[in-house]
C-alpha positions as CSV (number, residue, x, y, z in Angstrom):
1,M,47.9,-22.5,93.2
2,V,46.2,-24.6,90.6
3,A,45.1,-23.0,87.5
4,D,43.0,-24.3,84.7
5,V,44.9,-23.8,81.4
6,C,41.7,-23.7,79.2
7,S,40.3,-21.0,81.4
8,R,43.0,-19.5,83.2
9,K,40.8,-20.0,86.2
10,V,42.7,-20.5,89.8
11,V,40.7,-23.5,90.7
12,V,42.4,-24.2,94.3
13,W,45.1,-22.3,96.1
14,D,47.2,-22.9,99.4
15,F,49.7,-21.0,101.2
16,A,52.4,-22.8,103.1
17,E,55.6,-21.5,105.1
18,V,57.4,-24.6,103.4
19,E,57.4,-26.4,100.2
20,L,56.4,-30.2,100.7
21,A,55.3,-32.8,98.5
22,D,52.6,-33.8,100.9
23,I,51.1,-30.3,100.7
24,A,51.1,-30.4,96.8
25,A,49.6,-33.8,97.0
26,E,46.9,-32.8,99.3
27,L,46.2,-29.6,97.1
28,L,46.1,-31.5,93.7
29,Q,43.7,-33.9,95.6
30,R,41.5,-31.1,96.5
31,D,41.6,-30.1,93.0
32,C,40.4,-33.1,91.6
33,L,37.5,-33.5,94.2
34,K,36.1,-30.3,93.4
35,E,36.5,-30.4,89.7
36,R,35.0,-34.0,90.2
37,Y,37.7,-35.5,88.0
38,R,38.0,-39.3,87.8
39,R,40.6,-41.5,87.2
40,P,40.1,-42.5,83.5
41,S,39.5,-46.1,82.9
42,G,42.5,-47.9,81.7
43,F,44.8,-45.2,82.8
44,G,48.7,-45.8,82.1
45,S,47.7,-48.2,78.9
46,Y,46.6,-47.9,75.3
47,Q,43.0,-48.8,76.4
48,C,42.8,-45.4,78.0
49,Q,39.9,-43.9,76.0
50,Q,39.5,-40.3,78.1
51,P,42.5,-38.0,78.0
52,P,43.7,-38.0,81.2
53,L,44.5,-34.7,83.3
54,I,48.2,-33.4,83.1
55,L,49.9,-31.4,85.9
56,H,52.6,-29.1,84.5
57,A,55.0,-28.0,87.2
58,D,58.5,-26.9,87.9
59,N,61.2,-29.1,88.8
60,G,61.0,-28.2,92.4
61,D,61.7,-31.0,95.1
62,A,58.0,-30.8,96.1
63,M,56.8,-31.4,92.6
64,R,59.2,-34.6,92.1
65,G,58.6,-35.9,95.8
66,A,57.5,-39.8,96.0
67,T,54.2,-38.7,97.8
68,L,53.2,-36.5,95.2
69,E,54.1,-39.0,92.4
70,T,51.9,-41.6,94.3
71,R,49.3,-39.7,94.7
72,L,48.9,-38.5,90.9
73,E,49.1,-42.4,90.1
74,E,46.2,-43.1,92.4
75,M,44.1,-40.0,90.8
76,G,45.3,-41.0,87.3
77,V,46.9,-37.7,86.5
78,L,50.0,-37.3,84.3
79,R,53.1,-35.2,84.9
80,S,55.0,-32.6,82.8
81,F,57.8,-30.7,83.9
82,S,59.7,-27.6,82.9
83,K,62.9,-27.9,81.3
84,P,66.0,-27.5,83.8
85,R,67.1,-23.8,84.5
86,V,64.6,-22.5,82.2
87,S,62.1,-20.4,84.1
88,N,59.5,-19.3,81.4
89,D,58.9,-23.0,80.4
90,N,55.7,-22.6,82.3
91,P,54.4,-19.3,81.0
92,Y,50.9,-19.4,82.7
93,S,52.6,-19.7,86.0
94,E,55.1,-16.9,85.4
95,S,52.5,-14.6,84.1
96,L,50.4,-15.1,87.3
97,F,53.3,-14.7,89.6
98,R,54.1,-11.3,87.6
99,M,50.4,-10.3,88.1
100,V,50.5,-11.2,91.7
101,I,53.3,-8.8,92.5
102,H,52.3,-6.0,89.9
103,H,48.8,-6.0,91.6
104,P,48.2,-2.4,92.7
105,D,47.1,-3.6,96.3
106,Y,50.4,-5.8,96.7
107,P,51.8,-4.6,99.8
108,S,55.3,-2.6,99.6
109,R,56.4,-4.3,103.1
110,P,56.5,-7.9,103.9
111,F,53.4,-9.5,105.3
112,G,53.1,-9.3,108.7
113,G,52.3,-13.4,109.2
114,K,51.0,-16.4,107.4
115,G,47.2,-14.9,108.2
116,E,47.7,-11.6,106.6
117,A,49.4,-13.5,103.6
118,C,46.4,-15.8,103.3
119,E,44.1,-12.6,103.6
120,W,45.7,-10.9,100.7
121,L,46.0,-14.1,98.5
122,A,42.1,-14.8,99.2
123,M,41.4,-11.3,98.0
124,F,43.6,-11.3,94.8
125,V,42.3,-14.8,93.9
126,D,38.6,-13.5,94.0
127,W,39.7,-10.4,91.9
128,Y,41.5,-12.4,89.6
129,N,38.8,-15.2,88.7
130,H,35.6,-13.0,89.0
131,R,36.9,-9.6,87.9
132,H,39.9,-9.4,85.9
133,R,39.2,-9.9,82.0
134,H,41.8,-11.4,79.5
135,S,42.0,-10.1,76.0
136,G,43.0,-13.7,75.1
137,T,39.5,-15.2,76.1
138,K,37.5,-11.9,74.5
139,F,37.5,-9.9,77.9
140,V,35.7,-12.6,79.8
141,T,36.9,-13.6,83.5
142,P,38.3,-16.9,84.1
143,H,35.2,-17.8,86.2
144,Q,33.1,-16.9,83.1
145,R,35.2,-19.1,80.8
146,H,35.4,-21.9,83.2
147,S,31.8,-22.2,84.0
148,V,31.2,-22.4,80.1
149,A,29.0,-19.0,80.6
150,A,31.7,-17.1,78.2
151,S,30.0,-18.2,74.8
152,A,26.7,-16.8,75.8
153,I,28.3,-13.6,77.1
154,C,30.2,-13.4,73.9
155,K,27.5,-13.9,71.8
156,Q,25.5,-11.0,73.5
157,H,28.4,-8.9,72.6
158,S,28.2,-9.8,69.1
159,D,24.8,-9.1,68.9
160,D,25.3,-5.8,70.2
161,Y,28.1,-4.7,68.0
162,E,26.0,-5.8,65.1
163,K,23.1,-3.6,66.1
164,A,25.3,-0.7,67.0
165,C,27.0,-1.2,63.3
166,Q,23.7,-1.0,61.5
167,A,22.5,1.9,63.6
168,F,25.8,3.6,63.0
169,P,27.3,2.5,60.1
170,T,29.9,5.2,59.6
171,R,31.7,4.3,62.8
172,W,32.7,1.0,61.3
173,S,35.3,1.3,58.3
174,R,35.5,-2.9,58.1
175,H,33.8,-5.7,59.8
176,I,33.0,-5.6,63.7
177,R,35.2,-7.5,66.3
178,C,35.1,-11.2,66.2
179,W,33.6,-12.3,69.7
180,D,33.9,-16.3,69.1
181,Q,35.5,-17.7,72.0
182,P,39.0,-19.4,71.2
183,V,39.2,-23.1,71.5
184,D,42.8,-23.1,72.6
185,V,44.4,-20.2,74.9
186,W,48.2,-19.5,74.8
187,I,50.5,-17.1,76.4
188,T,53.5,-18.7,74.7
189,K,52.2,-20.6,71.7
190,P,54.8,-23.7,71.0
191,P,56.2,-23.5,67.3
192,E,54.3,-25.3,64.8
193,G,55.5,-28.8,64.0
194,P,54.8,-32.6,64.2
195,E,53.3,-33.6,67.4
196,P,55.0,-36.1,69.3
197,I,53.8,-39.8,69.6
198,L,51.0,-40.1,72.2
199,A,51.1,-36.4,72.6
200,L,48.2,-35.3,75.3
201,P,46.5,-32.2,75.5
202,L,47.6,-30.0,78.3
203,I,44.7,-29.2,80.6
204,K,46.1,-28.0,84.1
205,A,48.9,-25.9,85.1
206,A,50.5,-25.3,88.6
């Protein structure tokens, strides 16, 4: 799966019985095409004006394969890896995996085959993107935040709360809930401190 860190939406996904760099490369290319991402002009040099896409992944063989490395270079995508033997260095992926296995409809028995597994994953991704609401994004779905509809939705929530507060002031002892969309979304926020030289914002997580 490839998820957008800013919105938490699963942008593209696939299911395979083996882990190969070729499969990962093809999946990332599909992501870039779907999101209309173009290689930044001057990629790899100080003249690069647009922040490049960053793929954050684990240290598995597929993620370090030469095929994927070549494809990412062609597309203008940088790589970021988890630390060795640190499973929670990619908290978005860990959180998503946990949500998969704790979903109420996750089967109690092994999948009967690839087709059955793909069918269940398709159902899960649709539920996750379009019906699951995150508290960290003010209870909008990943699709709503990814499609920039979240701000309008939250503005409507704010207006409704304000009207309710004016109509029934005794129900509120303090101010109403803040519905402003957060600029940054975190699961495990890194400690405050000076940023490293040439640090770039993390845009995608796999």
